[in-house]
N, C-alpha and C positions, 0 to 999 in steps of 0.2 A: 430520479436521483441517478447521478453517475458517480462512479468511483475512480480516483486517480491512484495508481500503484505505480511503484517504483522501488529499486534497490536502495540502501543507505547510501547517502552521498549523491544521489542523482540529481537533487535539486529541486525536490517536491516543493518545499514552502515557498521558495523563491519564484518558481513557476506559477504558483497559485496567487502570489501576491501581483505578479505580472498580468495574470489573467483578469484581477480586479480591475487594473487599470485600462487593460485593452478590450475586455469584453465584460463591462459592468452589469449586463443584463444576466450574468452568471452569478449565482449566490455561491459564494465559496465557504466551505466548512473545514477549519483547520484541524489536524490531528490533535488530540487532547494531551499532548506531550508532557504537560505540566504535572500531570498525575503520577508519571514515573520518571520524569527528569529533575523535577523539583524537589521541594521539601514538605509536600503535602503529607506524606506518611512519615515525616522525621528524617528521610534519607533519599537519595538518588537510588531508586530501585533500578534504574538502567545501568548507572555505574556500578553497583553491586553485582549485577548479572555479568556485565563484560568481565569484572574482576574474579568472580566465581561462579560461572554457569551453572555448575551442578548444584550448588546450594540455592540459587536464586531463580532459575529458569521456571520452575512451577509458580513461584510467586509472581513472577513478571508476566507470564502468559496468562494466567487466570485473572490478574488484575487489568492487562490490557483487554482482554475478551469482555469482562464486564463494563469497562469503560465505553467500548465500542459498540457492544449491544444496546446499551441505553441510548447512545447518540443515534445509532441506526433506527431504532424504534421511534424516536422523536422526529427524525429527518422523513421516514418513509410515509408519514401522515400528512407532511407538508405538500399541498396541491401544486406548488412550483415545480415543474419538471427540470427546470435549468438550474440544478443544484449540482455542485461538484464538491465530493467529499475526499480529504486526504486518507489514504489508506482505509482499511475497512476491516471488518470481522473475518472476511474471507482470505485475505492475505496474512492476517494475523494467526489464522488457522493453519492454511495451506503452505505458507512460507515459514513463518518464525517458530511456531510451535512444533510443526513437523520436523523442521530442520534441527530443532532442539532434541527431539525424541530421536532422530537418527544418529546424533551425535552422542546419545547416553547422557544428556544434560538432565533429562527427566527420566526417572526409574519407570518400569514397567507400571507399577501401581499408581504413581503420579500420572502418567499418560491415559491410563484408563478411567482414572476420575476426571481428568480435563476433558477427555471425550464424552463423558457422560453429563458434563456441564455444556459442552458444545451443542449436543444433541438436544438438551433440555431447553437451552436459551435460544438457538438459532433455528432449528428445524420447526418449521409450522408457525413461527412468530415473525422471523425476520423476511421481509419480501426482498426477491431478487432485484438487483438495481437494473436501470434500462439500459446501462452500458458501461464498460471499464474503459479506462483511457492508461494505457501503459507507457510510461516513459522509459524507453529501453536503452539502457547504455552497457558498454563493456564493463566487467568487474574493474578492469584497470583504470578506466577513467573515474569510476564511482570512487575507487579508493584514492586517486589522486585528489579528488574534491573533498574526501574526508580529511586528507592531511593539510589541504589548503585551509579550511575552515577551522580546524584545530580546536574542536570542543573538546573540554575536559572528559566527559564521559565517554568520549569515543577514542581515547588515546590508546587502549589496549586492543583495538580491533586490527585483525590480521587481514591480508589479501585473501588467505584461504576461505576465511569466513565469508567476505564478500562474494568470492566465487560460488560457494554454496547457498548463499541467499539469491544469486543471480539464477542459478539452475532451478531453484524452487520456484521462482517467479516464472521462469520458462515453462516448467512442468504445469504450473497453475493455469498461466494465461495463454499461452501458446499451445501446448500440447493437450491442455485441460484433462489431466490426468486424476482419476479419483474424485471429481468433483460430485457435489450434490446435484441431483438430476435437473433441478430449477435453474442451475447455472450453465449448464451445457451450452444452450443456445443463446447466451447473452453476449451480444456482440463486443468484440474488443478492438479499439483503435489503438495501434502500434505507432509510437512516435520515435524516431531515432533522434535520442537527445545526447550523441556523442559530442556534436559540436555545441559550443559555448553559446548561449541564447541569452543570458542575462544582460552582457554587453553589446549583443548583436541585435539589434532591432528587426532586421530583415530576417534573421533565422526565427526569431520568436514569433513575428508575424505569420511566417509559413505555419507554425505550429497552431496560432489562434485561429486561422482560417479553416484548417483541418477540424479542429475542435468544434468551432461553430457549425460546419457541414455536418459533422458527424452527429451533433445534437439535433439539428434541425431533421436530418434524415430519420433519426430515432422517432421524432415525433410524427413522422409520415407513415411508420410502421414498415420502413423498407430496408432497414439496417441489415447488412450482411452479418454473418457469424464472426468474421474476423476481417478487419480493415487495417492492413499494414501500409503505413504511409512511406516508409523508407525501409530498407533492409539493413539489419546489423550487420557490420562486416568485421 
């Protein structure tokens, strides 16, 4: 199992749909956003979080963690190694929940309860992925894409928040700060996704070739710790 990580607005879902078309041998697992974007619980918890993060951060992060753990436990038992999952329990923790805590959206008590759940649900139960694929974009480009797609739940997102989420991704996937021991040596393929790829087949095909090579290399046991395809400018 491989995990696709990226900032809000990077284009993960579009990217995965193109992967399905270009690399049909890769099974794609989309993020279960309906659990927090739709009406599963009678309201859009994501919208509530963006409007009032101090009230809804703990609810949002614990729900997302529960959904992602369930998904991870199912997928890690699948014998097919060529599976690519959109976001993960790890970015949920090291990026979104951690950023919420640092911003004061979660109280100290809520953070400690969240950490207890994370340790109980993840440590020793969830197997580390075979690799991460990081769709790296500048915060400014991610923010422009957010504005362009104009989703109702995202109308209150600020560029400052996107910059914070970008920095958390960098700490998580590039610097590997404070990670669980089993994640330190998991290889990371870094794709420069600043260039438009949805309407540029040549650009997307370049990404697809690198992903295919990365997955094949992973099965040979020769993956480097980090493989940066292009450098972020």
